[in-house]
N, C-alpha and C positions, 0 to 999 in steps of 0.2 A: 778332482775332488773327491777323497775319501770318507766314509762313512760307515757306521758298524747298523747292522738291521737284523733283532733278535729273532727268534724263531716264534714268536708271539707275534711281533708286529710284522713278520715277514705273512705269517696266516692274516693277520688282522689289513693287511697292506692288497692281497687279494681279495678279500670278501667286500672292501672297501671299494675299489676298483669296477666290481661287478653289480655291487649296487648303486654305483654311480651313473650304471649303463655302458661302461667300457666291455667290449667283448673281451676274454683274459681267457687266453690258448695254453694250454702248457700238457704237460705229459699226462695222461688219464686213463685207465683201466677201463679196455671195453672188449665183452665178451673173452677176458684172458688173455688178451694182447693189449700193451700199452703204445698207445697214440697221441700225439697231436691233437686236443680237441677243444673246444670252448669248453669251460668250468662251470659248472650252476651255482659252486661253494668251493672254499681254499680248500676243504676236508677232502676233494676230489682228487688233488694232485699227486703223483706219484713221481718222488726226486730225486729216487734211487735207481731209476731203470734208464737204459738209452730204448728211447720208442722204437717200434718197429720199422717206420718210417721215418724218414727226416722233417725237420722243420720247415721245406722249403713249400710244403702246403699251403704256406699262411699265405706266400705270396703268388704261388705257381701249382693252383689245384690241380685233381687227377682229372678231372673234367669240371668245363666250363662254359656256360652259353655266352656267345660273342655277338651274336642278332637272332631272332626270331622271323618268321613270315608267316603269313595267313591268306590265302584266295579264297575269293566272293566272287563268282562270276570271272568277268575279263579283268578283275580288278586285283594284282597283287599289292597287300601291305608289308612294307619291311621296315621292322623297328629293332634300331640301335638297343645293345644293351649301356647302360648308363654307369661306366667306372666309378662316377661320384659318389654311386649308392653303399659304397664300400665303409663298413664301421670303424671307426678308433679300434686299435686293438692292442693289447699289450701281450707278447708271445714271452712267454715265461718258462725259465728252466731249460735254455735251450746249452746242449754241452757244445764244447770248442769245436769240435768236427761239423757239428752243424752250423755256428755261427758264422766259421771261416766260409762256407758255401756261400754264404750271402752276396758280399762282393764280388765270388766267381759270377755268379748268377745276373747282378747286378750290369756285368760288364758286357753280357750277352744279350737280356733285354734292354739295354739301353744304345746300344751300337747304333750300324746304318739304321735301324728302323726300331724307334721307340714302341715298345709294347704298353700302352697306356692303363691295361689291366694290372699287370706285374707292376707298374710304375706307380698305381694309386694306391693298390695295397701297401706297400714299400713304405708312401709317405705317411700313409696312416697307421703305421707298427711301430711301436718300440720294440725293440729286441732284449731282452733280460737273458745275458748269458750266464752260463754255471761251470765253475772249474771242475775236473775230474779227481776224485779222490778215489777210485776204484778203476781198473781193466782188466780183459779179458785176455787170451792169447790171439783174440781177431784185431786188435785195437794196434794200430800202427801211425796213429797222427805225426810223433814226432821222425817218422822215416821218409814224411814229405813236406817236413820243416816247420811243421805245428808244434804245440807243447800243450798239455793237458791244463794249464793257465793262460793259454793266447787268447787275448780278449778281442779278435779281431772278428767284426762282422756286430759285434754286442754294444747296443747304446749304454744298458748299464752292466758290469759284470759282477757277480758274487762269486766269492772263496769262502765254501765252508768252515767254520769257524772252530776252534777248541772249546768245547763245552756247548754249543750250540750256537744258532745263527750265522751271519755270513757278513765278511768283510765286504765291502761295495765301493766299485771305483768307476765312476760315469766315466762315458768315453765320446758322448757327442753332446748335442742340444737337448737331443730327444731325454736321454737317460738324466740331465741336470735338472729337464722340466718334471720331471717322475720324482725324481727327489724333491724338488721344491714344491710342488704339489702337494706332497704329503711329509713335508718337512719332522712333523711332530712323531713320526714312527721312526725317525734316525737319529742318531745319537752319535758322537766322537768316538772311533775306535779303541780311544786307550790303549790299553796293552793286549787287545784282544790280536791273536795269533791265527791264521790260518792253518787247517790240517796238513797231513804229508800229502802231496799230489801223488796222482797214478803214475806209473811207470810202466808206458806200453812194453812188452815183449820185443819186438822188431825197434831195433835201435835207430840206427841212420842207413838209408840208401844214398849212394853218389847217382842222385838224379841228373847232373850234367852228363855221365857216362853212358847212364841210359838213352837219353836224348841223341848223343853221337849214335847211339847203335839203330837207335829206329831212325833219323836222318840216313842212314848209309844203308839199312837192310829191309826193304819196304817187300822184295822179294825173296827172302831169305827163307829156305827149307823148314828150318826150326820152326817156323807159325805152325806147322801141321803138325808138330810133337806138342805146341805152346796150348794149342787149341781143341788139340781131339775131342776130348773128354763133355765140350760145349754143347748142351742139346738145343741153344736157343730160347730159353723160357722165358727171358725179360727180368727175372727176378731182380737181378744183378742191378739194372739199370730203374727200377719202379722204387727200390729202396735206396738208391744213392740221393745224396744232398746237392749233388752237382749236376747230376745227369738233368739235361733240359728237352730232350727231343720232344717234339709232338707234331700229331695230325689234325688238320682242319676236314670236319666233314659234317652233311647236311644232314640231319637225320628227321624224320617226320613222314607225311605221307603227301600226295598233291595237294593238298589242303591247308595243309600246317605243318609247322615243323620250326626244327632250330639249327644254327648254325654253330657248331661247340669246337671247342678247342679240347683233342684228350692226347693224355701223355702215349708218347711211341719208345720205340727204344731200338739199336741200331743192329741188335742182337738179332730181331726179326727177319725174317726171310722175306716178307712181303715191303720191308724198309725201303730196298732198292730196288725193286721189281718193276721194270718201266712197262709203260702200256702195251710198246712192240713185243713185251715177251721175255727182252732180254734183261737179265739180272747182271751187273759186274759184280756183285758179291754173290755168287751160286753156291758156294759152299762155307760151312761154318765155321772152318778158320779163319776163311778170309771175314766173316763178321766180327770174329773175335780180334782179331788184329784190329779193325778199324776201332774195336773199346779201348786197344792200348794207345795205340797211335792219337787218338783225340784226345784221352786225357794227360799224356804224357808227352807229345809232340804241337798236334794239329792247335790244340787251344793254348799252349804254349808259345808257337810261332805267332797267334794272331795276338795274345793278350800278356804274354808273359810272366803266366803264372801255371800252376798245374790246376786241372780238371781232379782231384783227388784230394780228399783231407783226411784219409786213413780213418774212417769210423769205423771199418771193419763189416759193414752189414753185410755186404755181396759174398764174403766169407762164409758169414754164420749162415746165411740161408741158400748158397748155392745147392742145389739136389745134388751133384756129380763133385761137390770138395773142389773147386777150383779158388784157388788162394792166389790173390791177385797181387799182395804183396809179397808171396815168393817168386813169383813171376817175374815182377821188376825187379828184384835182389838178384835172381838167375839173369837176366838181361845184362845188369850192371857189372855181372862178374863176366859175362862174352866181350864185353868193350874191351876188360883189362887185358 
């Protein structure tokens, strides 16, 4: 289904959803930083900037409670957190690099164990994607097989139109239901045309050659030079739309507390630290090697797709200037 949504009606749609009690999450300015956060009004949306962190937080929060406990005398009461409490949500303004990561996460959280917290949020969330008409020199979605107007992962996909407003394309039953439930705000596209799309600076990388080199070179000495700058801060993992490592810890006192799921990162020294004191990744190059291997080999071996969508956040925020796109491009040349 193809429709047109004027800028005025886009604002009206968001305000209507909020008034109806739907949780609307979108890029929003918070203390000088754009993040995906719930809106109280359509006027708060920031549509022209990629948020600092990704949209995965709508399904996989930085920290979430999964149960609580309370001890009184000899009695211990354990209370499970009910995932059914999650509200109906519309996630708006999701760039293609963020939307494309959602099916990547789906595969992980519904594989051998079905994570009911993630899956319940997914079931209750409608994703409204947005095509990119600008890009900076850190963007590289085209290098990993995506494009600025790839609708993958979106239920309703918006392309900014010449003269304002959006061309709308439904991608799922959720997207169709959103349009049908607000039909008065949408019109036929007629002769409206989309704005020219962004052109990321990095063109294409032969990911097949990258995979071939990674398959054969786990112990290659070049890993030392590739990762020598990495300081293990974890910034790359925490802003990545596809990284999904987490730890489970009990926080509280002897009397009461909570079991929580917190983000983790393979770049941290403690990530693979055994209780015995042994650490199989005892040096930072080994930890960074795992990051590259996970994104372009291990995940591909398991699920047949890459664990990177080319958003460029890790490049922009790395404190020592590591460029993952340049590293992967260099690896592809090694295989040549």
